[in-house]
N, C-alpha and C positions, 0 to 999 in steps of 0.2 A: 355897222362896220365889223362887229364881232370882236371888239377889243375887250380883253378880260381885265377887270379891276383887281389889282393885287395889292396886298397890304405890304407897305415898304418895310416896316419893322420886322415882320415875319420873314420877308425875303432875305433881309440882312442876317437875321439869326440863322435861318436855314443854311445860308452860305457859309457861315462860321462853323455851324455844327457838322456840315458835311465836308468840311475842309475844301471848300470852293467848288465842289461838284454842282450844287444847286446854283451857284453863281454863273456857271457856264450856261446852264439851262435858262437862267434869268436873262442873261445877255441875249441869247437866241430869241426868247420871247419878246424882249423889248424891241429888238430890230424888226422882227416880223410884224408885230403890232403896229409899229410906226410906219412900216412900208404899206400896211393896209390903208393907212390915212393917206399916204403919199400916192398910192395907186400904182406903184411899180415895184418890182422885186429887183434889188440890186445886190448881187452876190459879193461884189467888191466891198461894199459897206459892211456886210456881214463879216467877212474875213478880217477887215480892218479893225472891227470892234473887238475881235479876239486877239489879233496880233499887235496892233498899234491902236489901243483904245482911244487915245486922245484925238487921233486923226479920224477914226471911224465915227465917234460921236459928233465931232465937228461937222463931218459931211452929212451924217444923218440929220442933225439939227438944221442945217442949211436947207435941205430938201424938205424936212418936216414943216419948217416955217413957211417956205414957199407954198407948199400944198395947203396949209391952213389959211394963208392969205387968199389963194384962189377960191377956196370954199367958203370964205367969209367967216372963219373960225378965229376968234380973238386969240392971238398967241404972240409972245415976245421972242425974238430971235436971240437965244443965249449961246450961239455957237462959239463966240470968242471966250466966254466964260468956261464952256466945256473944254476947249483947248487949253486954257490956262490951268484949270483944275487937273486935267489929265497929265499935263507936264510936270506938275508938282507932286504927283502920286496920289491924287484924290479921285481916282476913277470911280470909286463907289458912290461919291457924291454925284458924279455925272449920271450914274445908273439910277439913283434916287430921283434926280431931277426929271429924267426922261420918263420914269414910271409915274411921277406926279402929274406930268403933263398928259400921259396916256389915261390915267385915272380920271382926270377932268373930263376928257373926251368920252370915256366909258360911262361916266355919270350922266352926261348930257344925252348920250345914246339911249340910256335906260328910261329916260323921262318921256 
């Protein structure tokens, strides 16, 4: 699939050190990697992840969970959790959870 395994702690630290610039790159990378699994490119989800992250991650997770189910990949749909975390201002936790799911897929791809 071509998903890159990223260290979550390093990504958070780089986001802090670069005053959020790396965070923007990280969001873009998360969405594009997840869309590789989904098998379609949706510019609306990408834009929403930047403008209204709680809605963007909710939509991304819904599509991601459906694609994983179609491909027989074990995955739990956390879309409601992403929505709640985003609404209370914990979007960084959403990013970490998405990256964790993508890292699991990248690890199974490498094997």
